[in-house]
Phi, psi and omega in degrees: 000132182275180179301141180291158176263116180284135184233141165255130178257131184241113184269119169292165182281328185232326195240312193231161179232129183249128177253122182238126175271077197293345176284347184235078188306129179110342181267069178236131181221158181229164178206171173299155179307324178266012176264212180225084181299326181295317177299321178290321175301314182294324180299334180267007177304312180297324180291320177289335179302323180293327181285318174303320178295316181298326180282348183096011181240029183299314180294323175299317181287324180292339182275351184296150177269209186282164174291144181218112179288118181247351182207148173223130182227166177273134181278192182241181182303322181293337175302313180287320190282320185246350188067038185245142175293130179246357185226143174287154172284165173303323182297326182282357174271348181271153183295151176264145170287167173297316174300321184286325175301308181296327178295313185288329175289326176296322179292323176302307181298324180292323176298318174301309186296322179298315178297314184303311181302311180300317182294328179280335191262327188281168183295150181299320176262141182245157180297133178281163177289179178299341177248014180089002189266180178119134177295151172287160189303309184296327175294317178298315180299318176294320183295311192294310182287325180292321177296323178291318181298315190275323188254319187270311185302317182301344181289342178241019173084011178265112182232122183227157176301147181301332179301342179302331181293342180267357182236111184306322177292320182287326180295318177299313176302316180298319179294323176300317185293324175296316179295318180293323179291321177294320178297314178301317178293324173300317182293328180264000176076022180267141176277186176261076189051244184279353183255155167280158175302321178296320179298316178306309180301316185292323177292321179295313180302313178299316181297317177298313184288321183303315181281332172298316180286331173295313177304314181298317183291333181254014178292118179287344177272352185286145174274144181248000000 
């Protein structure tokens, strides 16, 4: 049995519960308060394994043992509305070592690449939700990259025009700048404004993977 996966549970006030494997940024899942968020998180282990493998940590991830809840916190409004983690774990308030920083940055890059691959691969038209809802593919791509440019990157001082999301070369350069900025802030002991650097990496990774997996699940060209 390998090392346990540390998990934080974030309780919404009315609707949802988020389970975050905070040592592996991006591996966060949610369920109804009366559901089983841990089971949902576990069900996504194989999908996150592909991300870890892309980052160069596939063997380390494959050796992990069971989920272990080490912390429970009260969520924020977005926890209920979006099923998103809004608070850092206690561990994410602590300084990172250089190796851990580089591991998490590699996972962030893998989350970016996973989203880009999904966006390029899935059908132009996507399967509708049970009530006929859901963004179209191009809207999802614009939303994901736009949210990062508008909301996340400025927390480490990276500001680029929104049009950056429409230019693959500019987007790649922007992402390099984000990684460099996180490294610089880590070296100087600065946070990402009101967020810790670890929480910023986790939120960015989660947002990319959440929508990458949405694209895959709604792909009309996928075989079942």
